[in-house]
N, C-alpha and C positions, 0 to 999 in steps of 0.2 A: 284767717284767711286759710282755705283750702287750696293748695297747689297741686293740680292733678297733672302729674309729669308724664310726657310723652317723648319716647326716643325712637319709636319705630319708623317704619317706611310710612309714606304719606297717605297710602291707600289701605293701611292695615286696620283690621278690625277695633284694635285697641284705641286707636286716635277716634273713631266714631263713638265708641262706648264713653270714652273719656269726655268728650264734648257733651254728649247727651246728659249724662250724670251731672256735669258741671252746670248746665242750663237748669236742670231741676233743681239743683240745691239751691241756685241763686232765686228761682221762683218761689222756693219756699223760705226765704229769707236767709239763708246760710252764704255768706259771701264765698266765691270759690273762682278760680281761674285755671284754664288750661295753659300750660308752660311748655311749649314746643320746643326742643332741642334737636334741630335737624342733624341727620347722619350724613357723614360722607359728601357725596356729591348732591344731596338734596338740598333745597333752600326752604326757607319759611313760607315763601310764596307757593310752593307746591302743597304744602299742608292746607293752606287758605284755600287754594283751588279746589282741593279735594272736598273740603268742607262746603265751600260754596255750590258744587255741583249736586250736593246731597239735600241741603237744607234750606229752609225759607230764610233764616237770617244766620249770621255768623257774628257773635259777640264774645266777651268774656275770654279771649284768647291772647296770650302773651308770647312773645318770641324769646330768643336767648339774650335779649338785653334787659330783661326782667331781672329784679332782685328781690328776694323775700324778705319780709320782716323777721326779726328774731322769735317772735312767737307764733310764726305761721305753722301749718301742718301740711305735710306733703301726702299725697295719694298716689298709688300705682294701681291699674286696672289688670295688672298680671305681673309675676315675678320679673319677665323678661325686660321690664321697663327700667328695672335697676341693674340686671345681670348683663344687658347689652353694653352700657356705657363702661361697666367695669371689665369685661373680657374685650372690648373693641375700643379701647381708649385712642388709639391711633386715628379713629374717624371722627374724632372732635378736636377742636383747637383748644389752646391753654385758657381762653376765656369760657369756653363752654364748660371744660372740665372744673373750673372753679366755681361756676354756677352749680354745676352737679353736686359738687361737694356741700354747698350752702343748702342744697334741696334736700339732699339725703342724711345729713350728719345730725339732724335733729329729731323730730318725731314724724312717725310714718304710718299711714293706714295703708294695709298691703292686701290686695286680693290674691288668694293662693291659687296657684297654678303649677303644672308639672312640665312645662314644656322647656325648661332649662334649670332643672334642679340642681344639678352639680355647680353652678355658678351663684345662686342665689345667696346662701350664707356667705362665701366669700366675699361677695358684694357688699352685703351688710358690714362684714368687718372691715372692708376696705374703707368705706365710707364712715365708719364709726357711728353708724345710726344709734341713737340713744334710748328710742323707744319704739316698739312695733305693736300695732294692733292689728290682728288678722281678721280678714273676712273670707268666707269659704262657701261654694256651692258644694255641699256635703253629699249631694246625689251624684255629680260629676266626679267628686273627689272622695269617697268614703273613708280614706285615711286621712283627709286633710283637717287642718285646724282652723278655727275662727268662728265668728258670728255667721249665722246661716246668711248668704247672699247671692241672688241670682243675677246675672247679667242679663237685663232685658232692654229692648229697643224702644226708644221714645218715638214712635211713628207720628206724633204730634207736630213734630219738627221737620218732618220729611216734605220735599216737593212731590207731590203726587207724579206718578210716571205718565208719560203721554204714549198711547199705543203707536208704536212705529217700528213693527217687527221686520227685522233684517235677517235674522236666521233662527233657526227652532232650538237648537240646543246651545246652552251655555256651560262652559266649563271654567274652573278655577286654576289659574297657573302662575300665581303671583310669587312664586320661588322655584328654585330648581327642582325640588322634591315634588311639589305638586305638579310642575310641568311634566315631569317624567311620568307620573301616575297617568296624566291625561293621554300622553302620546301611546300609552299601551292599549288604550281602547279607542282613540279618536277615529280610526279607520271604520268604524262601524257607524259613525255620526257625520256624514258629508255636510249637512247644513249646520254648521257650528260656528261658534265665537268662542275664543279662549281669552279671559280677563287676564292680562300678564303686564310686567313691566317690560320696557324695551331694553333686554339684557342680552348677554352674550349666549345664553343657553337656549334661546328662542329659535324655533324651526319656522324660518320664513316662508315655507310652503304652506302653512296653516293659516286659517282665519285668526290673527291675534287681534285683540282689542286693548290697545294701550290704554292704560289708566294714568290719571282719572278721565272719565268719560261722562258726557252729557246724558242724562236720561237712560242709564242702564237697564233699569227694571222694566223699560218700555221696549226695548229692543230684541227680547227673545220669548220664546214660549215655554221652554221647559229647563230646568236646571238639573245637570248630571253631577252628582256628588261623587267624587272619586279619591278623596284623600286616604292614603294607607298610614298616614303617620297620626300621631296623637292630636287630636282636634278639641281645644277646650270649650268653645262657644261659637259654632258656626252661625254667622249673622244672616247668609243668605237664604238658609232654611226658613228662618222667621220672616224674612222679606217677602219671600215665595209664598208662605202660608197666608200673610197678611194681605197680600195682593193676589191670592187665588192663581198662583202659577204652579203648574205641574213639576214634581221632583222625581227623579230618578235616582234611588238610593244603591249607586253602584261601587259597593265596597264591601269588605268582610263584615257581616252584621254581628260577630262574635266580638268585635273590638269594642271594650265598654269604655267610653269616653264621652265628650259632650257632643259628639255626633250623633251617637246612640241615644243620649238622653234627649236632645233637643229634637231629634226626630219625631219624640212622643210628646213634645210641650206644645202648647198653643200661645201665641202671643198675648201677652198681657202688658197692663201699664206697669212701668218701672215702680220698685219701692225702694225708697231711700232710707227706711228707718234704721237699718243697720250702720249704714254710712253715719248717720247722726249720731247714734249711740257710740260708735267707735270714737267720733269726734268728741263727743263730750267726755269719754273716758280718758282720752289721750291729753286733752288740754289742761 
C-alpha cells in the first residue's frame, strides 16, 4: 500500500495532486490511499468537501483514524507535507502525532520541492525516516535530485465547469503573502473575485470568494497570476489552459520557478511511471 500523506490546508494544490495520483495508482492496480491529517482548526470534513466540489467521485481517502501496515510505503507530493507537522507540532493532537510518526518513520517516496528547504532534512531526522526515494521535476528544479516527475492534473476526474460568470478577474489569495500581492494591484480590476480562506488578513471591502466553493472555474473569465513568492506547480494555469480561459501573467517574468515553467507547458495525461519505479525500488 502507498499512503499519500496530506497535512496541508483543505484547498491546497497538494491535496488535489495527492488525490489525483492516488486514483491513477489504483486504476493501474497499485493500492494507494490518501491519508489526511487535518491541521489546527480544520476538520476531515473540510478536506472531503473540497474534493467533492472538484471531482466526479471521492474514494480512497482515509482520515487520522487510519493506521498503516508495517510494510506500507508513504508518499508526499512536496517536502512541506512532512516539514509542516515537524515545525508546527502544536497544530496536531497526540494521536495525530503518533500517526505521523508511523507514516514517516519507515519508507518514503518524496517529491522534491524548495518551498520549505530549511525544515525538510530536520523533519526526516525527527521522524527517523528509514529510506527515501526522491522524485523531482528537474526543469522546475535544475539542482534538485530524484527520478524525473512532473505534477500533472488528471482532468478525467473533474466535474466540468458550468458557465455562470459572476466576475471577470480571478485572483489567488489563499495565504497572507498571496493576498498582499493581490492587494498591490487589485485597484485596477474592479470586476474581481479573490479566492481566499476566511482569515484575519482578509480585506472585507474586496470581493472575497471563500473556499471551498462550487463551480469555481465557471465563475470568472480571466485568471490574474500575481504570486511574488516561489511557486512550484501552479494548478490554476493548467485549469485555465484546459478550459480555454484567459490568463494575465502579472508578476516578474525573471522569476525562474514553476510559474515560469508551467506558463510554457500544456495540459497532458499524468504519468505515474516514476512513482511505480520508486515504489518498486523502495519495497
